C-alpha positions in Angstrom: 6.6 2.7 10.0 8.2 2.1 6.3 6.6 -0.4 3.8 9.1 -0.7 0.7 8.5 -3.2 -2.3 10.3 -3.3 -5.5 7.0 -0.8 -6.4 6.0 0.9 -3.1 7.2 2.5 -0.1 5.5 4.1 2.5 6.9 7.5 4.0 6.8 8.9 7.7 9.8 11.1 9.0 10.8 11.5 12.5 9.8 15.0 13.0 6.5 15.0 11.8 2.9 14.1 13.5 1.7 11.0 12.9 -1.6 11.0 11.9 -3.8 7.7 10.8 -3.2 8.9 7.1 -1.5 6.1 4.8 0.6 7.5 2.3 2.2 5.1 -0.2 4.7 6.4 -3.1 5.3 4.1 -5.9 9.1 4.5 -6.5 10.0 2.0 -9.5 7.8 1.4 -12.8 5.2 3.4 -14.8 3.8 5.3 -11.9 7.0 6.4 -10.5 6.7 9.4 -7.8 3.1 9.1 -7.7 1.8 9.4 -4.2 -1.6 7.7 -2.7 -3.0 8.5 0.5 -5.4 6.6 2.2 -7.7 6.9 5.3 -8.3 4.4 8.0 -12.2 4.0 6.5 -10.7 2.9 3.2 -9.4 -0.6 5.1 -8.7 -2.9 3.8 -6.7 -2.1 0.9 -5.9 -4.1 -1.7 -2.4 -4.4 -3.4 -2.2 -6.7 -6.7 -3.3 -7.4 -10.2 -6.6 -8.1 -9.8 -9.2 -5.9 -11.1 -10.5 -4.8 -7.2 -7.1 -4.1 -6.2 -7.2 -0.3 -4.7 -3.3 -0.4 -6.2 -3.1 -2.2 -9.0 0.1 -3.2 -10.5 -1.6 -4.9 -13.6 1.5 -4.7 -16.2 3.4 -7.1 -14.1 3.0 -10.8 -13.8 5.5 -11.1 -11.3 3.1 -9.4 -9.0 -0.1 -12.1 -7.7 -3.6 -11.2 -8.0 -3.4 -10.0 -4.4 -0.2 -9.6 -3.7 -0.9 -7.8 -0.1 -3.5 -6.5 2.0 -3.5 -3.2 4.4 -5.4 -3.2 7.1 -6.4 -0.8 9.8 -6.5 -2.2 13.2 -6.4 -0.5 16.5 -5.3 2.5 15.2 -2.3 0.5 13.7 -1.8 -0.4 9.8 -0.9 -3.4 9.2 0.4 -5.4 6.0 -0.1 -8.6 5.1 1.0 -11.0 2.5 -1.6 -12.3 -0.2 -5.2 -10.9 0.4 -4.9 -11.1 4.2 -7.4 -14.4 4.5 
């Protein structure tokens, strides 16, 4: 599984045991190389500029208040646009 945006990428390698943990790594911007880890109980994970987002990208006006939402449903991580509604 891979999620890649201008600022984030997810990491799962073929030879690793895949767990339910989600790891996201910033690939550009002021938080470059920072890695965030999430467990299913952390879902929904909100990404955007708003104060209640788990992953805040406050300095970039091109990012929406709620850019994306990551849910954990049936042992799968699901990326949705906006706040997921």
